C-alpha positions, 0 to 999 in steps of 0.5 A: 205383097208381104203387107197384103199377105199379112193383112189378109191373113189377119182379117181371115183369122179374125173372121174365123174366130168371129164366126165361131159358134158358141159353147153351152155350159151345163152344170150336172148336179149329181156328176159334180161336173160341167159339160161343155157343148160345142153348139155348132155340132152339139157334141161334148168337147170338155167335162170339167170337175167342180164342187159338190152339187153344181147348180147355177152357171154364168159366163163373164161378159168377155167369155173367158170365165165360167162361174159355177155355183156348187150348192153342197160345197157352198162355193163357186168354181171359176173356170178358165174357158180356154183351158177348161180348168178351175182357177179359183174357188170362192166361198159363198152363203149356205146352199147357194143356187144361181148366179149372174154377172154384171155387164162389166164383169167386175161383180157376181151375184149369188143367191144363198137359198138357206140364209136369205141373202145374195153374195156379191163377188168382186171378180177381180180378186175372187172374193165376197165383198158384200152380203145383201139380205133379201126375201125368203128362200132366194133362187133365181137372179139376173142383172139389169143391162145397165148393171145398176139393178139385180132382180132376185126371185124369192121362192117364199118356200115350197108350200102353195101358202107362201107367196114369192117376191122379187127383191130389187138390189141397188148395185151402188149401195148393195141394198134392197131398193124395192120388194115386189110381190109376185106368185107362189114359189118364184124361182126363175127370173129373166130380163128383157134385152132393153131392161124394161121387163122382168119375167118371173117363173112362179112354180106353184102358181103355174104363171109368169109375172111380168114386172115393169122396171120403172114402176116396180110393179107386176103389170101382167100375169101369164098362165103357163103349163104346170110348174114352170121353173126356168125362163128365158127371153129372146135376143129380140125381146119378142119371145119368152121361153118357159120350162114347164113340168106337167104332173104325171107326164113322161116329158116336160115341155117349153111354153112360148110366150109372144111378148106383144100379146102376153099369150102362150102361142106354142108348146114344145115337148122336151125331156122330163123335168126341164129346168134351166133354159137359155136362147142362143145369142143369134136367137136361132135355138133354145137349149133346155136342160132336162133334169130327169132325162140327163139330157139337153134338148135343142129347139129350132126357133124357126120351127118350134121343134126339137132337132137334137138331144144331147146326153150330158151328166146325171141330173143336169140343172142349168145352161149358159152360153159363151163365145170367145169373141162376140158373134155380133161384132161387125166391121173389124178394123186392123191397122198396120205400120204400112200403107196398102195401095192395092185392093183385095176383093174377096167374094161373099163370105158368110159370116152354147120336178127337181125342186122337191129333190133340192128341198131335200138337199136343203134339209141335209145341208142345214145339218152339215154346213161345216165345210172349210173356206177354200178361199182363192185356192187354184184347183187346177182340175184338167178337163177330161176331154179335148178342147175345140178350136173355134172357126178353124174350118172357115179360116183354113178355107180363106187362107186357101183362097188367098193362096190361090189369089197370090198364085194367080197374081204371079 
């Protein structure tokens, strides 16, 4: 009975954590902090102070760390996601914008807008170990699912006379293996789950360039609403979500592209000046960061409607998701030192436009780049809010079920 009790409790604990909802991490540009949203309740559970003017954010594959790019400080803050504390600060290139982490979690790639480079961070030691020259004014960045390539969207500038490009970095050699012409002012970049397609948002071109990763060529161009910036692909690869910023409109919107036809099939109104956009790991929701509304819009992907609006900090820019344990994990195996000889049967249980303003910041940063190197200093910044405990409600219910079963046996 003791073995049964211990085994059942371990199973229930694992199921409770695996069923936990993801957390959304939002960078707030003018608040100089990070908002942490529990996506099961859409409530902010923590606020973490970071560097000056945070922009990009990415979560490590094991979801224990969040990496925040501080565009004015020229640094990346490394956050422990369990404690919601900054544990390291890494100096990178000037006026950094976006960041992506390799699938194995050992590298992070940061675009430096004003010096046309990508800083490669070794995440084990939290130091820049390589700097890769890329195209003009790099902005968005994404890593291929196999970790062999990094795709960098080079905006080319803020004038419509400049054509954007995508630099393809070979991660083994840390050199640019190909440069692909795209559209005017390429900003956002996202990769399909299988790694066969790359979607690039061309802000001034009001379009999405679709790159075939085998041929390294644009194979299709999809016209979207005005000023697309953020782009995200659904986990099943069937939809692409694009944050657009119509001129003289009180609200922004999200265009939804069907990847089978490369056509915009729906447009969902959201807040003003949407920028960052991501799809939850289960594909059920899209989180859209509204820069000028200081909010996050939550879209239900089954209805294409906004179901919630979450107030965050001042001028939010980017969003990334993380779980403590992957929600797709199945058939957990638990071993013990004893042999269980009696079966336990349990019933069915059901198992996170601003570009002109950024351009001004670029000009300011060029005149004020005297930041001191912070290296790996540990900034033990306390989160100002309480942390949530994932899956506790489910765990408590299942423990009660087990207690009832044991009492019945007696």
